[in-house]
PDBQT receptor file of N, H, CA, C and O in Angstrom, charges set to zero:
ATOM      1  N   MET A   1      95.737 100.625 114.526  1.00  0.00    +0.000 N 
ATOM      2  CA  MET A   1      95.162  99.963 113.572  1.00  0.00    +0.000 C 
ATOM      3  C   MET A   1      93.697 100.385 113.172  1.00  0.00    +0.000 C 
ATOM      4  O   MET A   1      92.836 100.471 114.048  1.00  0.00    +0.000 OA
ATOM      5  N   ALA A   2      93.444 100.619 112.000  1.00  0.00    +0.000 N 
ATOM      6  H   ALA A   2      94.144 100.550 111.288  1.00  0.00    +0.000 HD
ATOM      7  CA  ALA A   2      92.173 101.198 111.496  1.00  0.00    +0.000 C 
ATOM      8  C   ALA A   2      91.092 100.112 111.608  1.00  0.00    +0.000 C 
ATOM      9  O   ALA A   2      91.297  98.927 111.343  1.00  0.00    +0.000 OA
ATOM     10  N   LYS A   3      89.904 100.630 112.030  1.00  0.00    +0.000 N 
ATOM     11  H   LYS A   3      89.737 101.592 112.244  1.00  0.00    +0.000 HD
ATOM     12  CA  LYS A   3      88.881  99.564 112.094  1.00  0.00    +0.000 C 
ATOM     13  C   LYS A   3      88.218  99.375 110.795  1.00  0.00    +0.000 C 
ATOM     14  O   LYS A   3      88.196 100.336 110.026  1.00  0.00    +0.000 OA
ATOM     15  N   ILE A   4      87.722  98.359 110.479  1.00  0.00    +0.000 N 
ATOM     16  H   ILE A   4      87.740  97.578 111.103  1.00  0.00    +0.000 HD
ATOM     17  CA  ILE A   4      87.034  97.983 109.092  1.00  0.00    +0.000 C 
ATOM     18  C   ILE A   4      85.928  98.978 108.998  1.00  0.00    +0.000 C 
ATOM     19  O   ILE A   4      85.817  99.521 107.899  1.00  0.00    +0.000 OA
ATOM     20  N   SER A   5      85.104  99.320 109.913  1.00  0.00    +0.000 N 
ATOM     21  H   SER A   5      85.195  98.879 110.806  1.00  0.00    +0.000 HD
ATOM     22  CA  SER A   5      84.063 100.241 109.779  1.00  0.00    +0.000 C 
ATOM     23  C   SER A   5      84.408 101.653 109.489  1.00  0.00    +0.000 C 
ATOM     24  O   SER A   5      83.624 102.385 108.884  1.00  0.00    +0.000 OA
ATOM     25  N   ASP A   6      85.593 102.057 109.916  1.00  0.00    +0.000 N 
ATOM     26  H   ASP A   6      86.230 101.463 110.407  1.00  0.00    +0.000 HD
ATOM     27  CA  ASP A   6      86.041 103.397 109.694  1.00  0.00    +0.000 C 
ATOM     28  C   ASP A   6      86.552 103.396 108.174  1.00  0.00    +0.000 C 
ATOM     29  O   ASP A   6      86.374 104.384 107.462  1.00  0.00    +0.000 OA
ATOM     30  N   LEU A   7      87.181 102.265 107.723  1.00  0.00    +0.000 N 
ATOM     31  H   LEU A   7      87.325 101.463 108.302  1.00  0.00    +0.000 HD
ATOM     32  CA  LEU A   7      87.499 102.249 106.318  1.00  0.00    +0.000 C 
ATOM     33  C   LEU A   7      86.308 102.254 105.325  1.00  0.00    +0.000 C 
ATOM     34  O   LEU A   7      86.350 102.866 104.258  1.00  0.00    +0.000 OA
ATOM     35  N   LYS A   8      85.239 101.528 105.747  1.00  0.00    +0.000 N 
ATOM     36  H   LYS A   8      85.205 101.031 106.613  1.00  0.00    +0.000 HD
ATOM     37  CA  LYS A   8      84.179 101.498 104.958  1.00  0.00    +0.000 C 
ATOM     38  C   LYS A   8      83.351 102.769 104.754  1.00  0.00    +0.000 C 
ATOM     39  O   LYS A   8      82.665 102.995 103.757  1.00  0.00    +0.000 OA
ATOM     40  N   SER A   9      83.496 103.586 105.834  1.00  0.00    +0.000 N 
ATOM     41  H   SER A   9      84.052 103.403 106.644  1.00  0.00    +0.000 HD
ATOM     42  CA  SER A   9      82.854 104.919 105.600  1.00  0.00    +0.000 C 
ATOM     43  C   SER A   9      83.543 105.902 104.903  1.00  0.00    +0.000 C 
ATOM     44  O   SER A   9      83.005 106.973 104.625  1.00  0.00    +0.000 OA
ATOM     45  N   GLY A  10      84.812 105.602 104.563  1.00  0.00    +0.000 N 
ATOM     46  H   GLY A  10      85.249 104.731 104.790  1.00  0.00    +0.000 HD
ATOM     47  CA  GLY A  10      85.591 106.545 103.794  1.00  0.00    +0.000 C 
ATOM     48  C   GLY A  10      85.308 106.487 102.290  1.00  0.00    +0.000 C 
ATOM     49  O   GLY A  10      84.874 105.454 101.781  1.00  0.00    +0.000 OA
ATOM     50  N   THR A  11      85.560 107.627 101.557  1.00  0.00    +0.000 N 
ATOM     51  H   THR A  11      85.913 108.467 101.971  1.00  0.00    +0.000 HD
ATOM     52  CA  THR A  11      85.372 107.572 100.098  1.00  0.00    +0.000 C 
ATOM     53  C   THR A  11      86.535 106.917  99.362  1.00  0.00    +0.000 C 
ATOM     54  O   THR A  11      87.609 106.704  99.923  1.00  0.00    +0.000 OA
ATOM     55  N   ASP A  12      86.312 106.627  98.189  1.00  0.00    +0.000 N 
ATOM     56  H   ASP A  12      85.439 106.800  97.733  1.00  0.00    +0.000 HD
ATOM     57  CA  ASP A  12      87.357 106.080  97.249  1.00  0.00    +0.000 C 
ATOM     58  C   ASP A  12      88.583 106.996  97.300  1.00  0.00    +0.000 C 
ATOM     59  O   ASP A  12      89.683 106.483  97.502  1.00  0.00    +0.000 OA
ATOM     60  N   ASP A  13      88.485 108.121  97.156  1.00  0.00    +0.000 N 
ATOM     61  H   ASP A  13      87.591 108.539  96.993  1.00  0.00    +0.000 HD
ATOM     62  CA  ASP A  13      89.700 109.096  97.197  1.00  0.00    +0.000 C 
ATOM     63  C   ASP A  13      90.305 108.944  98.635  1.00  0.00    +0.000 C 
ATOM     64  O   ASP A  13      91.534 108.919  98.705  1.00  0.00    +0.000 OA
ATOM     65  N   GLN A  14      89.700 108.857  99.593  1.00  0.00    +0.000 N 
ATOM     66  H   GLN A  14      88.702 108.878  99.536  1.00  0.00    +0.000 HD
ATOM     67  CA  GLN A  14      90.222 108.781 100.877  1.00  0.00    +0.000 C 
ATOM     68  C   GLN A  14      90.917 107.464 101.150  1.00  0.00    +0.000 C 
ATOM     69  O   GLN A  14      91.910 107.389 101.873  1.00  0.00    +0.000 OA
ATOM     70  N   LEU A  15      90.346 106.404 100.530  1.00  0.00    +0.000 N 
ATOM     71  H   LEU A  15      89.539 106.464  99.942  1.00  0.00    +0.000 HD
ATOM     72  CA  LEU A  15      90.960 105.146 100.889  1.00  0.00    +0.000 C 
ATOM     73  C   LEU A  15      92.316 104.988  99.911  1.00  0.00    +0.000 C 
ATOM     74  O   LEU A  15      93.271 104.310 100.290  1.00  0.00    +0.000 OA
ATOM     75  N   SER A  16      92.308 105.644  98.683  1.00  0.00    +0.000 N 
ATOM     76  H   SER A  16      91.532 106.194  98.376  1.00  0.00    +0.000 HD
ATOM     77  CA  SER A  16      93.314 105.689  97.939  1.00  0.00    +0.000 C 
ATOM     78  C   SER A  16      94.572 106.510  98.440  1.00  0.00    +0.000 C 
ATOM     79  O   SER A  16      95.719 106.118  98.226  1.00  0.00    +0.000 OA
ATOM     80  N   SER A  17      94.287 107.636  99.096  1.00  0.00    +0.000 N 
ATOM     81  H   SER A  17      93.355 107.955  99.270  1.00  0.00    +0.000 HD
ATOM     82  CA  SER A  17      95.320 108.406  99.717  1.00  0.00    +0.000 C 
ATOM     83  C   SER A  17      95.903 107.782 101.052  1.00  0.00    +0.000 C 
ATOM     84  O   SER A  17      97.075 107.884 101.415  1.00  0.00    +0.000 OA
ATOM     85  N   GLN A  18      94.921 107.142 101.697  1.00  0.00    +0.000 N 
ATOM     86  H   GLN A  18      93.970 107.059 101.401  1.00  0.00    +0.000 HD
ATOM     87  CA  GLN A  18      95.412 106.444 102.941  1.00  0.00    +0.000 C 
ATOM     88  C   GLN A  18      96.256 105.161 102.506  1.00  0.00    +0.000 C 
ATOM     89  O   GLN A  18      97.156 104.778 103.253  1.00  0.00    +0.000 OA
ATOM     90  N   LEU A  19      96.012 104.553 101.426  1.00  0.00    +0.000 N 
ATOM     91  H   LEU A  19      95.281 104.864 100.819  1.00  0.00    +0.000 HD
ATOM     92  CA  LEU A  19      96.716 103.487 100.882  1.00  0.00    +0.000 C 
ATOM     93  C   LEU A  19      98.125 103.974 100.541  1.00  0.00    +0.000 C 
ATOM     94  O   LEU A  19      99.089 103.301 100.904  1.00  0.00    +0.000 OA
ATOM     95  N   GLY A  20      98.280 105.052  99.897  1.00  0.00    +0.000 N 
ATOM     96  H   GLY A  20      97.497 105.599  99.602  1.00  0.00    +0.000 HD
ATOM     97  CA  GLY A  20      99.437 105.630  99.557  1.00  0.00    +0.000 C 
ATOM     98  C   GLY A  20     100.375 105.876 100.766  1.00  0.00    +0.000 C 
ATOM     99  O   GLY A  20     101.542 105.486 100.764  1.00  0.00    +0.000 OA
ATOM    100  N   GLU A  21      99.796 106.555 101.816  1.00  0.00    +0.000 N 
ATOM    101  H   GLU A  21      98.848 106.872 101.817  1.00  0.00    +0.000 HD
ATOM    102  CA  GLU A  21     100.480 106.696 103.053  1.00  0.00    +0.000 C 
ATOM    103  C   GLU A  21     101.005 105.535 103.728  1.00  0.00    +0.000 C 
ATOM    104  O   GLU A  21     102.098 105.544 104.295  1.00  0.00    +0.000 OA
ATOM    105  N   LEU A  22     100.250 104.549 103.675  1.00  0.00    +0.000 N 
ATOM    106  H   LEU A  22      99.362 104.542 103.214  1.00  0.00    +0.000 HD
ATOM    107  CA  LEU A  22     100.470 103.244 104.285  1.00  0.00    +0.000 C 
ATOM    108  C   LEU A  22     101.657 102.622 103.613  1.00  0.00    +0.000 C 
ATOM    109  O   LEU A  22     102.637 102.238 104.252  1.00  0.00    +0.000 OA
ATOM    110  N   LYS A  23     101.557 102.536 102.388  1.00  0.00    +0.000 N 
ATOM    111  H   LYS A  23     100.761 102.849 101.869  1.00  0.00    +0.000 HD
ATOM    112  CA  LYS A  23     102.675 101.980 101.567  1.00  0.00    +0.000 C 
ATOM    113  C   LYS A  23     103.991 102.631 101.773  1.00  0.00    +0.000 C 
ATOM    114  O   LYS A  23     105.036 101.979 101.767  1.00  0.00    +0.000 OA
ATOM    115  N   ARG A  24     103.944 104.025 101.971  1.00  0.00    +0.000 N 
ATOM    116  H   ARG A  24     103.096 104.554 101.976  1.00  0.00    +0.000 HD
ATOM    117  CA  ARG A  24     105.226 104.799 102.274  1.00  0.00    +0.000 C 
ATOM    118  C   ARG A  24     105.660 104.433 103.692  1.00  0.00    +0.000 C 
ATOM    119  O   ARG A  24     106.862 104.329 103.940  1.00  0.00    +0.000 OA
ATOM    120  N   GLU A  25     104.759 104.239 104.607  1.00  0.00    +0.000 N 
ATOM    121  H   GLU A  25     103.783 104.323 104.406  1.00  0.00    +0.000 HD
ATOM    122  CA  GLU A  25     105.127 103.852 105.968  1.00  0.00    +0.000 C 
ATOM    123  C   GLU A  25     105.724 102.484 105.924  1.00  0.00    +0.000 C 
ATOM    124  O   GLU A  25     106.751 102.188 106.535  1.00  0.00    +0.000 OA
ATOM    125  N   GLN A  26     105.034 101.658 105.169  1.00  0.00    +0.000 N 
ATOM    126  H   GLN A  26     104.200 101.899 104.673  1.00  0.00    +0.000 HD
ATOM    127  CA  GLN A  26     105.618 100.219 105.010  1.00  0.00    +0.000 C 
ATOM    128  C   GLN A  26     107.079 100.285 104.448  1.00  0.00    +0.000 C 
ATOM    129  O   GLN A  26     107.950  99.612 104.999  1.00  0.00    +0.000 OA
ATOM    130  N   PHE A  27     107.350 101.007 103.461  1.00  0.00    +0.000 N 
ATOM    131  H   PHE A  27     106.643 101.553 103.013  1.00  0.00    +0.000 HD
ATOM    132  CA  PHE A  27     108.564 101.142 102.953  1.00  0.00    +0.000 C 
ATOM    133  C   PHE A  27     109.604 101.636 103.892  1.00  0.00    +0.000 C 
ATOM    134  O   PHE A  27     110.743 101.172 103.845  1.00  0.00    +0.000 OA
ATOM    135  N   ASN A  28     109.252 102.587 104.773  1.00  0.00    +0.000 N 
ATOM    136  H   ASN A  28     108.326 102.963 104.811  1.00  0.00    +0.000 HD
ATOM    137  CA  ASN A  28     110.090 103.085 105.826  1.00  0.00    +0.000 C 
ATOM    138  C   ASN A  28     110.317 102.084 106.953  1.00  0.00    +0.000 C 
ATOM    139  O   ASN A  28     111.412 101.973 107.504  1.00  0.00    +0.000 OA
ATOM    140  N   LEU A  29     109.345 101.425 107.248  1.00  0.00    +0.000 N 
ATOM    141  H   LEU A  29     108.455 101.515 106.801  1.00  0.00    +0.000 HD
ATOM    142  CA  LEU A  29     109.495 100.299 108.242  1.00  0.00    +0.000 C 
ATOM    143  C   LEU A  29     110.318  99.142 107.752  1.00  0.00    +0.000 C 
ATOM    144  O   LEU A  29     110.968  98.512 108.587  1.00  0.00    +0.000 OA
ATOM    145  N   ARG A  30     110.354  98.831 106.620  1.00  0.00    +0.000 N 
ATOM    146  H   ARG A  30     109.826  99.342 105.942  1.00  0.00    +0.000 HD
ATOM    147  CA  ARG A  30     111.227  97.936 105.940  1.00  0.00    +0.000 C 
ATOM    148  C   ARG A  30     112.767  98.370 106.066  1.00  0.00    +0.000 C 
ATOM    149  O   ARG A  30     113.660  97.567 106.339  1.00  0.00    +0.000 OA
ATOM    150  N   PHE A  31     112.937  99.531 105.870  1.00  0.00    +0.000 N 
ATOM    151  H   PHE A  31     112.212 100.182 105.649  1.00  0.00    +0.000 HD
ATOM    152  CA  PHE A  31     114.360 100.067 105.945  1.00  0.00    +0.000 C 
ATOM    153  C   PHE A  31     114.737 100.196 107.416  1.00  0.00    +0.000 C 
ATOM    154  O   PHE A  31     115.912  99.949 107.690  1.00  0.00    +0.000 OA
ATOM    155  N   GLN A  32     113.948 100.531 108.362  1.00  0.00    +0.000 N 
ATOM    156  H   GLN A  32     112.994 100.732 108.139  1.00  0.00    +0.000 HD
ATOM    157  CA  GLN A  32     114.213 100.511 109.736  1.00  0.00    +0.000 C 
ATOM    158  C   GLN A  32     114.495  99.046 110.273  1.00  0.00    +0.000 C 
ATOM    159  O   GLN A  32     115.341  98.875 111.150  1.00  0.00    +0.000 OA
ATOM    160  N   ALA A  33     113.815  98.052 109.766  1.00  0.00    +0.000 N 
ATOM    161  H   ALA A  33     113.128  98.191 109.054  1.00  0.00    +0.000 HD
ATOM    162  CA  ALA A  33     113.945  96.800 110.059  1.00  0.00    +0.000 C 
ATOM    163  C   ALA A  33     115.326  96.163 109.615  1.00  0.00    +0.000 C 
ATOM    164  O   ALA A  33     115.980  95.363 110.284  1.00  0.00    +0.000 OA
ATOM    165  N   ALA A  34     115.651  96.659 108.367  1.00  0.00    +0.000 N 
ATOM    166  H   ALA A  34     115.120  97.309 107.823  1.00  0.00    +0.000 HD
ATOM    167  CA  ALA A  34     116.915  96.179 107.911  1.00  0.00    +0.000 C 
ATOM    168  C   ALA A  34     118.211  96.699 108.558  1.00  0.00    +0.000 C 
ATOM    169  O   ALA A  34     119.287  96.101 108.513  1.00  0.00    +0.000 OA
ATOM    170  N   THR A  35     117.984  97.906 109.178  1.00  0.00    +0.000 N 
ATOM    171  H   THR A  35     117.110  98.391 109.214  1.00  0.00    +0.000 HD
ATOM    172  CA  THR A  35     119.098  98.624 109.835  1.00  0.00    +0.000 C 
ATOM    173  C   THR A  35     119.077  98.348 111.422  1.00  0.00    +0.000 C 
ATOM    174  O   THR A  35     119.949  98.832 112.142  1.00  0.00    +0.000 OA
ATOM    175  N   ASN A  36     118.089  97.586 111.905  1.00  0.00    +0.000 N 
ATOM    176  H   ASN A  36     117.380  97.193 111.319  1.00  0.00    +0.000 HD
ATOM    177  CA  ASN A  36     117.852  97.252 113.254  1.00  0.00    +0.000 C 
ATOM    178  C   ASN A  36     117.556  98.498 114.039  1.00  0.00    +0.000 C 
ATOM    179  O   ASN A  36     118.048  98.689 115.151  1.00  0.00    +0.000 OA
ATOM    180  N   GLN A  37     116.729  99.360 113.434  1.00  0.00    +0.000 N 
ATOM    181  H   GLN A  37     116.329  99.205 112.530  1.00  0.00    +0.000 HD
ATOM    182  CA  GLN A  37     116.344 100.648 114.030  1.00  0.00    +0.000 C 
ATOM    183  C   GLN A  37     114.758 100.590 114.482  1.00  0.00    +0.000 C 
ATOM    184  O   GLN A  37     114.199 101.595 114.921  1.00  0.00    +0.000 OA
ATOM    185  N   LEU A  38     114.144  99.440 114.350  1.00  0.00    +0.000 N 
ATOM    186  H   LEU A  38     114.598  98.623 113.994  1.00  0.00    +0.000 HD
ATOM    187  CA  LEU A  38     112.760  99.330 114.424  1.00  0.00    +0.000 C 
ATOM    188  C   LEU A  38     112.321  99.331 115.821  1.00  0.00    +0.000 C 
ATOM    189  O   LEU A  38     112.625  98.403 116.570  1.00  0.00    +0.000 OA
ATOM    190  N   GLU A  39     111.588 100.377 116.222  1.00  0.00    +0.000 N 
ATOM    191  H   GLU A  39     111.341 101.131 115.612  1.00  0.00    +0.000 HD
ATOM    192  CA  GLU A  39     111.057 100.568 117.606  1.00  0.00    +0.000 C 
ATOM    193  C   GLU A  39     109.900  99.732 117.984  1.00  0.00    +0.000 C 
ATOM    194  O   GLU A  39     109.796  99.215 119.096  1.00  0.00    +0.000 OA
ATOM    195  N   LYS A  40     109.006  99.607 117.008  1.00  0.00    +0.000 N 
ATOM    196  H   LYS A  40     109.090 100.027 116.105  1.00  0.00    +0.000 HD
ATOM    197  CA  LYS A  40     107.642  98.804 117.286  1.00  0.00    +0.000 C 
ATOM    198  C   LYS A  40     107.525  97.757 116.165  1.00  0.00    +0.000 C 
ATOM    199  O   LYS A  40     106.915  98.035 115.133  1.00  0.00    +0.000 OA
ATOM    200  N   PRO A  41     108.092  96.577 116.350  1.00  0.00    +0.000 N 
ATOM    201  CA  PRO A  41     107.859  95.573 115.369  1.00  0.00    +0.000 C 
ATOM    202  C   PRO A  41     106.522  95.198 114.978  1.00  0.00    +0.000 C 
ATOM    203  O   PRO A  41     106.324  94.700 113.869  1.00  0.00    +0.000 OA
ATOM    204  N   SER A  42     105.495  95.420 115.884  1.00  0.00    +0.000 N 
ATOM    205  H   SER A  42     105.655  95.825 116.784  1.00  0.00    +0.000 HD
ATOM    206  CA  SER A  42     104.239  94.963 115.692  1.00  0.00    +0.000 C 
ATOM    207  C   SER A  42     103.581  95.970 114.604  1.00  0.00    +0.000 C 
ATOM    208  O   SER A  42     102.583  95.665 113.951  1.00  0.00    +0.000 OA
ATOM    209  N   ARG A  43     104.220  97.128 114.497  1.00  0.00    +0.000 N 
ATOM    210  H   ARG A  43     105.031  97.376 115.027  1.00  0.00    +0.000 HD
ATOM    211  CA  ARG A  43     103.530  98.116 113.667  1.00  0.00    +0.000 C 
ATOM    212  C   ARG A  43     103.585  97.646 112.094  1.00  0.00    +0.000 C 
ATOM    213  O   ARG A  43     102.794  98.110 111.273  1.00  0.00    +0.000 OA
ATOM    214  N   VAL A  44     104.561  96.715 111.763  1.00  0.00    +0.000 N 
ATOM    215  H   VAL A  44     105.203  96.338 112.430  1.00  0.00    +0.000 HD
ATOM    216  CA  VAL A  44     104.784  96.235 110.426  1.00  0.00    +0.000 C 
ATOM    217  C   VAL A  44     103.536  95.387 110.163  1.00  0.00    +0.000 C 
ATOM    218  O   VAL A  44     102.924  95.530 109.105  1.00  0.00    +0.000 OA
ATOM    219  N   ARG A  45     103.179  94.597 110.997  1.00  0.00    +0.000 N 
ATOM    220  H   ARG A  45     103.677  94.480 111.857  1.00  0.00    +0.000 HD
ATOM    221  CA  ARG A  45     101.983  93.723 110.796  1.00  0.00    +0.000 C 
ATOM    222  C   ARG A  45     100.864  94.348 110.677  1.00  0.00    +0.000 C 
ATOM    223  O   ARG A  45     100.049  93.991 109.827  1.00  0.00    +0.000 OA
ATOM    224  N   GLU A  46     100.625  95.426 111.538  1.00  0.00    +0.000 N 
ATOM    225  H   GLU A  46     101.288  95.717 112.228  1.00  0.00    +0.000 HD
ATOM    226  CA  GLU A  46      99.422  96.468 111.418  1.00  0.00    +0.000 C 
ATOM    227  C   GLU A  46      99.210  97.017 110.205  1.00  0.00    +0.000 C 
ATOM    228  O   GLU A  46      98.113  96.918 109.655  1.00  0.00    +0.000 OA
ATOM    229  N   VAL A  47     100.283  97.683 109.632  1.00  0.00    +0.000 N 
ATOM    230  H   VAL A  47     101.174  97.763 110.078  1.00  0.00    +0.000 HD
ATOM    231  CA  VAL A  47     100.338  98.296 108.376  1.00  0.00    +0.000 C 
ATOM    232  C   VAL A  47      99.941  97.328 107.172  1.00  0.00    +0.000 C 
ATOM    233  O   VAL A  47      99.165  97.640 106.268  1.00  0.00    +0.000 OA
ATOM    234  N   ARG A  48     100.589  96.117 107.301  1.00  0.00    +0.000 N 
ATOM    235  H   ARG A  48     101.220  95.863 108.034  1.00  0.00    +0.000 HD
ATOM    236  CA  ARG A  48     100.267  95.238 106.157  1.00  0.00    +0.000 C 
ATOM    237  C   ARG A  48      98.888  94.760 106.165  1.00  0.00    +0.000 C 
ATOM    238  O   ARG A  48      98.307  94.527 105.105  1.00  0.00    +0.000 OA
ATOM    239  N   ARG A  49      98.301  94.590 107.370  1.00  0.00    +0.000 N 
ATOM    240  H   ARG A  49      98.773  94.779 108.231  1.00  0.00    +0.000 HD
ATOM    241  CA  ARG A  49      96.862  94.130 107.345  1.00  0.00    +0.000 C 
ATOM    242  C   ARG A  49      95.978  95.308 107.030  1.00  0.00    +0.000 C 
ATOM    243  O   ARG A  49      94.951  95.009 106.422  1.00  0.00    +0.000 OA
ATOM    244  N   THR A  50      96.151  96.566 107.307  1.00  0.00    +0.000 N 
ATOM    245  H   THR A  50      96.986  96.809 107.801  1.00  0.00    +0.000 HD
ATOM    246  CA  THR A  50      95.471  97.573 106.970  1.00  0.00    +0.000 C 
ATOM    247  C   THR A  50      95.395  97.723 105.434  1.00  0.00    +0.000 C 
ATOM    248  O   THR A  50      94.340  97.897 104.824  1.00  0.00    +0.000 OA
ATOM    249  N   ILE A  51      96.716  97.632 104.826  1.00  0.00    +0.000 N 
ATOM    250  H   ILE A  51      97.573  97.490 105.321  1.00  0.00    +0.000 HD
ATOM    251  CA  ILE A  51      96.700  97.697 103.385  1.00  0.00    +0.000 C 
ATOM    252  C   ILE A  51      95.979  96.589 102.776  1.00  0.00    +0.000 C 
ATOM    253  O   ILE A  51      95.414  96.839 101.711  1.00  0.00    +0.000 OA
ATOM    254  N   ALA A  52      95.892  95.424 103.246  1.00  0.00    +0.000 N 
ATOM    255  H   ALA A  52      96.351  95.221 104.112  1.00  0.00    +0.000 HD
ATOM    256  CA  ALA A  52      95.008  94.398 102.772  1.00  0.00    +0.000 C 
ATOM    257  C   ALA A  52      93.629  94.690 102.967  1.00  0.00    +0.000 C 
ATOM    258  O   ALA A  52      92.836  94.392 102.074  1.00  0.00    +0.000 OA
ATOM    259  N   GLN A  53      93.247  95.222 103.990  1.00  0.00    +0.000 N 
ATOM    260  H   GLN A  53      93.892  95.465 104.715  1.00  0.00    +0.000 HD
ATOM    261  CA  GLN A  53      91.734  95.652 104.211  1.00  0.00    +0.000 C 
ATOM    262  C   GLN A  53      91.465  96.693 103.144  1.00  0.00    +0.000 C 
ATOM    263  O   GLN A  53      90.469  96.538 102.437  1.00  0.00    +0.000 OA
ATOM    264  N   ILE A  54      92.170  97.626 102.978  1.00  0.00    +0.000 N 
ATOM    265  H   ILE A  54      92.979  97.752 103.552  1.00  0.00    +0.000 HD
ATOM    266  CA  ILE A  54      91.855  98.802 102.023  1.00  0.00    +0.000 C 
ATOM    267  C   ILE A  54      91.672  98.114 100.557  1.00  0.00    +0.000 C 
ATOM    268  O   ILE A  54      90.668  98.296  99.869  1.00  0.00    +0.000 OA
ATOM    269  N   LYS A  55      92.585  97.439 100.236  1.00  0.00    +0.000 N 
ATOM    270  H   LYS A  55      93.401  97.291 100.795  1.00  0.00    +0.000 HD
ATOM    271  CA  LYS A  55      92.591  96.758  98.909  1.00  0.00    +0.000 C 
ATOM    272  C   LYS A  55      91.433  95.862  98.741  1.00  0.00    +0.000 C 
ATOM    273  O   LYS A  55      90.833  95.869  97.666  1.00  0.00    +0.000 OA
ATOM    274  N   THR A  56      91.036  95.034  99.779  1.00  0.00    +0.000 N 
ATOM    275  H   THR A  56      91.523  95.029 100.652  1.00  0.00    +0.000 HD
ATOM    276  CA  THR A  56      89.815  94.351  99.675  1.00  0.00    +0.000 C 
ATOM    277  C   THR A  56      88.633  95.117  99.536  1.00  0.00    +0.000 C 
ATOM    278  O   THR A  56      87.749  94.746  98.764  1.00  0.00    +0.000 OA
ATOM    279  N   LEU A  57      88.519  96.279 100.296  1.00  0.00    +0.000 N 
ATOM    280  H   LEU A  57      89.237  96.580 100.923  1.00  0.00    +0.000 HD
ATOM    281  CA  LEU A  57      87.382  97.164 100.081  1.00  0.00    +0.000 C 
ATOM    282  C   LEU A  57      87.289  97.603  98.682  1.00  0.00    +0.000 C 
ATOM    283  O   LEU A  57      86.265  97.453  98.016  1.00  0.00    +0.000 OA
ATOM    284  N   GLN A  58      88.447  98.188  98.209  1.00  0.00    +0.000 N 
ATOM    285  H   GLN A  58      89.279  98.310  98.750  1.00  0.00    +0.000 HD
ATOM    286  CA  GLN A  58      88.443  98.645  96.824  1.00  0.00    +0.000 C 
ATOM    287  C   GLN A  58      88.052  97.625  95.818  1.00  0.00    +0.000 C 
ATOM    288  O   GLN A  58      87.387  97.957  94.837  1.00  0.00    +0.000 OA
ATOM    289  N   THR A  59      88.420  96.440  96.007  1.00  0.00    +0.000 N 
ATOM    290  H   THR A  59      88.960  96.170  96.805  1.00  0.00    +0.000 HD
ATOM    291  CA  THR A  59      87.914  95.337  95.072  1.00  0.00    +0.000 C 
ATOM    292  C   THR A  59      86.502  95.138  95.202  1.00  0.00    +0.000 C 
ATOM    293  O   THR A  59      85.841  95.057  94.167  1.00  0.00    +0.000 OA
ATOM    294  N   GLU A  60      85.862  95.033  96.469  1.00  0.00    +0.000 N 
ATOM    295  H   GLU A  60      86.399  95.099  97.310  1.00  0.00    +0.000 HD
ATOM    296  CA  GLU A  60      84.516  94.897  96.698  1.00  0.00    +0.000 C 
ATOM    297  C   GLU A  60      83.759  96.094  95.911  1.00  0.00    +0.000 C 
ATOM    298  O   GLU A  60      82.792  95.856  95.188  1.00  0.00    +0.000 OA
ATOM    299  N   ARG A  61      84.243  97.325  96.094  1.00  0.00    +0.000 N 
ATOM    300  H   ARG A  61      85.029  97.519  96.681  1.00  0.00    +0.000 HD
ATOM    301  CA  ARG A  61      83.478  98.404  95.541  1.00  0.00    +0.000 C 
ATOM    302  C   ARG A  61      83.549  98.382  94.024  1.00  0.00    +0.000 C 
ATOM    303  O   ARG A  61      82.599  98.805  93.366  1.00  0.00    +0.000 OA
ATOM    304  N   SER A  62      84.654  97.899  93.444  1.00  0.00    +0.000 N 
ATOM    305  H   SER A  62      85.426  97.555  93.979  1.00  0.00    +0.000 HD
ATOM    306  CA  SER A  62      84.779  98.038  91.967  1.00  0.00    +0.000 C 
ATOM    307  C   SER A  62      83.914  96.811  91.461  1.00  0.00    +0.000 C 
ATOM    308  O   SER A  62      83.347  96.912  90.373  1.00  0.00    +0.000 OA
ATOM    309  N   ARG A  63      83.801  95.738  92.160  1.00  0.00    +0.000 N 
ATOM    310  H   ARG A  63      84.262  95.655  93.044  1.00  0.00    +0.000 HD
ATOM    311  CA  ARG A  63      82.913  94.516  91.587  1.00  0.00    +0.000 C 
ATOM    312  C   ARG A  63      81.459  94.963  91.824  1.00  0.00    +0.000 C 
ATOM    313  O   ARG A  63      80.633  94.522  91.024  1.00  0.00    +0.000 OA
ATOM    314  N   SER A  64      81.045  95.741  92.764  1.00  0.00    +0.000 N 
ATOM    315  H   SER A  64      81.716  96.100  93.413  1.00  0.00    +0.000 HD
ATOM    316  CA  SER A  64      79.615  96.106  92.980  1.00  0.00    +0.000 C 
ATOM    317  C   SER A  64      79.237  97.058  91.960  1.00  0.00    +0.000 C 
ATOM    318  O   SER A  64      78.110  96.972  91.474  1.00  0.00    +0.000 OA
ATOM    319  N   VAL A  65      80.102  98.027  91.547  1.00  0.00    +0.000 N 
ATOM    320  H   VAL A  65      81.017  98.097  91.942  1.00  0.00    +0.000 HD
ATOM    321  CA  VAL A  65      79.909  99.033  90.484  1.00  0.00    +0.000 C 
ATOM    322  C   VAL A  65      79.719  98.344  89.137  1.00  0.00    +0.000 C 
ATOM    323  O   VAL A  65      78.878  98.763  88.343  1.00  0.00    +0.000 OA
ATOM    324  N   ALA A  66      80.535  97.231  88.858  1.00  0.00    +0.000 N 
ATOM    325  H   ALA A  66      81.219  96.891  89.503  1.00  0.00    +0.000 HD
ATOM    326  CA  ALA A  66      80.591  96.568  87.622  1.00  0.00    +0.000 C 
ATOM    327  C   ALA A  66      79.321  95.710  87.369  1.00  0.00    +0.000 C 
ATOM    328  O   ALA A  66      78.988  95.360  86.237  1.00  0.00    +0.000 OA
ATOM    329  N   LYS A  67      78.651  95.402  88.467  1.00  0.00    +0.000 N 
ATOM    330  H   LYS A  67      78.921  95.687  89.386  1.00  0.00    +0.000 HD
ATOM    331  CA  LYS A  67      77.469  94.589  88.157  1.00  0.00    +0.000 C 
ATOM    332  C   LYS A  67      76.293  95.356  87.636  1.00  0.00    +0.000 C 
ATOM    333  O   LYS A  67      75.252  94.767  87.345  1.00  0.00    +0.000 OA
TER     334      LYS A  67
């Protein structure tokens, strides 16, 4: 799981690309869960939380720029 300090140090482009990768992984994990092939169920939670952290950072940054 990515630490919030690591995410904060990334640029907007890096966060966007990481978000895309995580969404793709989340999609694959959902399929694995549906077919009972999920090896690490805890990874679903990690990915979901990391996506939320990235989206929160993006919102904070966009609000600080808008001020």
